[in-house]
C-alpha positions as CSV (number, residue, x, y, z in Angstrom):
1,M,-11.1,-7.2,13.3
2,P,-14.4,-6.3,11.4
3,Y,-16.9,-8.9,10.0
4,L,-17.2,-10.2,6.5
5,G,-19.7,-7.9,5.5
6,F,-17.4,-4.7,5.9
7,F,-14.7,-6.9,3.4
8,Q,-17.0,-7.1,1.4
9,R,-17.8,-3.0,0.4
10,L,-14.0,-2.5,0.2
11,L,-13.9,-5.7,-2.4
12,V,-16.1,-3.3,-4.9
13,A,-14.6,-0.1,-3.5
14,D,-12.0,2.4,-5.1
15,L,-11.8,4.4,-1.8
16,Y,-12.6,3.8,1.6
17,V,-12.8,6.8,4.0
18,V,-12.1,6.3,7.4
19,L,-14.8,8.5,9.6
20,D,-12.1,9.2,12.5
21,N,-13.7,12.7,13.0
22,V,-17.1,11.4,14.4
23,Q,-18.2,11.1,17.8
24,Y,-17.0,7.4,19.3
25,L,-20.0,6.1,20.7
26,S,-19.4,3.4,24.1
27,G,-21.4,0.9,25.7
28,S,-23.3,-2.2,25.1
29,K,-24.4,-1.1,21.3
30,S,-21.0,0.3,20.5
31,W,-18.7,-1.9,17.6
32,H,-16.0,0.7,18.0
33,N,-14.0,-0.9,20.2
34,R,-14.8,-4.4,19.9
35,D,-15.3,-7.6,17.6
36,R,-16.9,-11.5,18.2
37,I,-15.4,-14.5,17.5
38,K,-16.3,-18.0,17.9
39,T,-16.1,-20.4,21.3
40,R,-17.1,-23.4,22.5
41,E,-19.9,-21.1,24.8
42,G,-20.9,-19.2,21.7
43,A,-20.2,-15.7,20.6
44,A,-17.6,-13.8,22.7
45,W,-16.1,-10.1,22.9
46,L,-12.8,-9.2,22.0
47,T,-12.4,-5.7,23.8
48,V,-10.1,-2.9,23.4
49,P,-10.4,-1.2,26.7
50,T,-10.3,2.7,26.2
51,Q,-9.7,5.7,28.5
52,K,-12.7,7.6,29.4
53,A,-13.3,10.8,27.6
54,P,-15.8,13.6,27.0
55,Q,-19.0,12.4,25.2
56,K,-18.6,14.0,22.1
57,T,-14.9,12.9,21.9
58,A,-13.6,12.2,18.1
59,I,-13.1,8.3,17.5
60,G,-9.5,9.4,16.0
61,Q,-8.9,11.3,19.8
62,I,-9.6,8.1,21.7
63,L,-6.6,6.4,23.6
64,I,-6.5,3.0,24.3
65,A,-6.6,1.9,28.3
66,E,-3.6,-0.1,29.1
67,D,-4.5,-2.3,31.7
68,G,-1.3,-4.6,31.2
69,G,-2.7,-7.1,29.7
70,W,-5.4,-6.6,27.4
71,R,-3.1,-7.6,24.1
72,R,-2.0,-10.9,25.7
73,R,-5.7,-11.9,27.1
74,H,-6.7,-11.4,23.2
75,L,-4.1,-13.4,22.2
76,N,-5.2,-16.3,24.5
77,L,-8.6,-16.3,24.1
78,L,-7.9,-16.8,20.5
79,E,-5.0,-19.4,20.7
80,H,-7.6,-21.0,23.3
81,N,-10.8,-21.5,21.4
82,Y,-8.9,-22.1,17.4
83,R,-6.0,-24.1,18.2
84,K,-8.0,-26.7,16.3
85,A,-8.4,-24.7,13.3
86,P,-7.0,-25.9,10.5
87,F,-5.6,-22.8,9.5
88,I,-4.3,-21.2,12.7
89,A,-0.9,-21.8,11.9
90,E,-0.9,-19.5,8.9
91,S,-2.6,-16.7,10.1
92,W,-1.1,-16.5,13.7
93,P,2.2,-14.5,12.8
94,A,0.0,-11.6,11.5
95,L,-1.9,-11.9,14.6
96,E,1.1,-11.8,16.6
97,E,2.1,-8.6,15.0
98,L,-1.0,-7.0,15.2
99,Y,-0.9,-7.0,18.8
100,S,2.5,-6.4,19.6
101,G,2.1,-2.9,17.6
102,G,2.2,-0.8,20.8
103,E,-0.3,1.5,19.1
104,T,-1.4,4.2,21.8
105,R,-4.9,5.2,20.1
106,L,-7.9,3.1,19.3
107,A,-8.4,4.2,15.5
108,D,-4.4,3.2,15.0
109,F,-4.8,-0.1,16.3
110,T,-8.1,-0.5,14.5
111,L,-6.6,0.7,11.1
112,A,-3.8,-1.9,11.8
113,S,-6.1,-5.2,12.1
114,I,-8.3,-3.7,9.0
115,R,-4.9,-3.5,7.0
116,M,-3.6,-7.2,8.6
117,L,-7.0,-8.7,6.9
118,M,-7.3,-6.5,3.7
119,R,-3.7,-8.2,3.2
120,A,-5.4,-11.7,3.9
121,F,-8.0,-11.1,1.8
122,D,-5.9,-9.4,-1.1
123,L,-7.7,-6.4,-1.2
124,G,-5.9,-3.5,-2.7
125,T,-8.7,-0.5,-1.5
126,T,-7.0,3.0,-1.1
127,L,-7.5,4.6,2.6
128,V,-7.6,7.8,3.8
129,A,-9.3,9.4,6.9
130,A,-11.6,12.3,6.9
131,S,-9.8,14.3,9.4
132,E,-6.8,14.8,6.5
133,L,-9.8,15.6,4.3
134,Q,-11.1,18.8,6.3
135,A,-14.3,17.3,5.9
136,Q,-17.2,19.7,7.4
137,G,-21.0,19.1,8.6
138,A,-22.6,16.1,10.3
139,S,-24.4,13.1,9.5
140,N,-25.5,13.4,5.3
141,E,-24.0,16.6,5.3
142,L,-20.4,15.4,6.1
143,L,-21.0,12.2,3.8
144,A,-21.5,14.3,0.9
145,D,-18.6,16.5,1.7
146,I,-15.9,13.9,1.8
147,L,-17.7,12.4,-1.2
148,E,-17.3,16.1,-3.2
149,K,-13.8,16.4,-1.9
150,T,-12.9,12.8,-3.3
151,G,-14.4,13.5,-6.3
152,A,-17.0,10.7,-5.9
153,T,-19.3,9.7,-8.1
154,A,-20.6,6.8,-6.1
155,Y,-21.2,6.0,-2.5
156,L,-21.6,2.5,-0.9
157,S,-23.8,2.3,2.0
158,G,-24.9,-0.7,4.7
159,V,-28.7,-0.7,5.0
160,G,-28.6,0.2,8.4
161,A,-28.2,3.7,7.3
162,R,-31.1,3.7,5.6
163,D,-33.2,5.1,8.8
164,Y,-31.5,8.7,9.0
165,F,-31.0,8.6,4.9
166,D,-31.4,12.1,3.5
167,P,-31.0,12.1,-0.3
168,A,-30.7,15.7,-0.8
169,P,-27.0,16.2,0.1
170,F,-25.8,13.4,-2.3
171,Q,-27.9,14.8,-4.8
172,R,-26.5,17.9,-4.5
173,V,-22.8,16.6,-4.8
174,G,-24.0,14.7,-7.7
175,V,-23.4,11.2,-6.3
176,T,-25.3,8.2,-6.7
177,V,-26.2,6.1,-3.1
178,N,-26.0,2.2,-3.2
179,W,-27.1,0.3,-0.7
180,Q,-25.4,-3.2,0.0
181,D,-27.1,-5.9,0.0
182,F,-24.6,-8.6,1.9
183,R,-25.9,-12.4,2.6
184,H,-23.5,-14.0,4.9
185,P,-21.8,-17.2,3.3
186,E,-21.5,-20.4,5.7
187,Y,-18.4,-22.2,5.9
188,P,-16.6,-24.5,7.9
189,Q,-16.4,-23.6,11.9
190,L,-15.5,-24.8,14.9
191,H,-17.5,-25.4,18.3
192,G,-21.1,-26.2,16.7
193,A,-23.9,-24.6,14.5
194,F,-22.6,-22.0,12.0
195,A,-22.4,-18.9,13.9
196,P,-22.4,-15.5,11.3
197,F,-20.9,-12.1,11.3
198,L,-18.1,-13.0,13.5
199,S,-14.5,-11.1,13.3
200,S,-13.5,-12.0,9.9
201,I,-10.4,-14.1,11.4
202,D,-13.1,-16.9,12.3
203,L,-13.1,-17.3,8.4
204,L,-9.5,-17.2,7.9
205,L,-8.4,-19.5,11.0
206,N,-11.1,-21.9,9.7
207,C,-10.5,-21.7,5.6
208,G,-7.5,-20.5,5.3
209,K,-6.5,-17.3,2.7
210,D,-7.0,-19.0,-0.5
211,T,-10.3,-20.2,0.4
212,A,-11.6,-17.2,2.4
213,R,-10.2,-14.6,-0.5
214,S,-12.9,-17.4,-3.1
215,I,-15.8,-17.1,-0.1
216,L,-15.5,-13.2,0.2
217,R,-15.4,-12.9,-3.7
218,S,-19.0,-15.2,-3.7
219,C,-20.7,-12.9,-1.6
């Protein structure tokens, strides 16, 4: 359930290509299988347990480790920390549906969570998997191949990619690169001072769909 800046990019994009064919990253610096919510003790992780896999396994091939209770633990953590949120009743059925899906692959569960939030934010961006495009290459070359295969004329990137950005592949396929300038909005939250960069579910539970849609479109 990604943070608000992710959906701000979807708001202005015609197409979102899911990079399911790149290497899965695990460990303390990875966000591939987790995101944060707010608790009385501060930010806390919602982590989907995954099975061990060889180092270069693609994200789309990573399997969920069914430990017998992570789905219920997530719901319990959300209910415990957001039970006083003004709009928990509005979004709770969608959360229960998400966690009852029974997906076996991490990518499928992640996409289910993204689609759930897209519906809440009223976003109609088209989604396609990079693996379906049979995209080739690595890093910037991979992105350029995806852009060429989809007929794209512009690419919107997060600023974190500047560290390894190479303009040549994009110039080769005639694509303009735009950099996201996301400034996180503040909104009413539970549990003390405002904490930015949480899962977008925090905004929906605290403010409701109508206000959340307006806040997203004001970023």
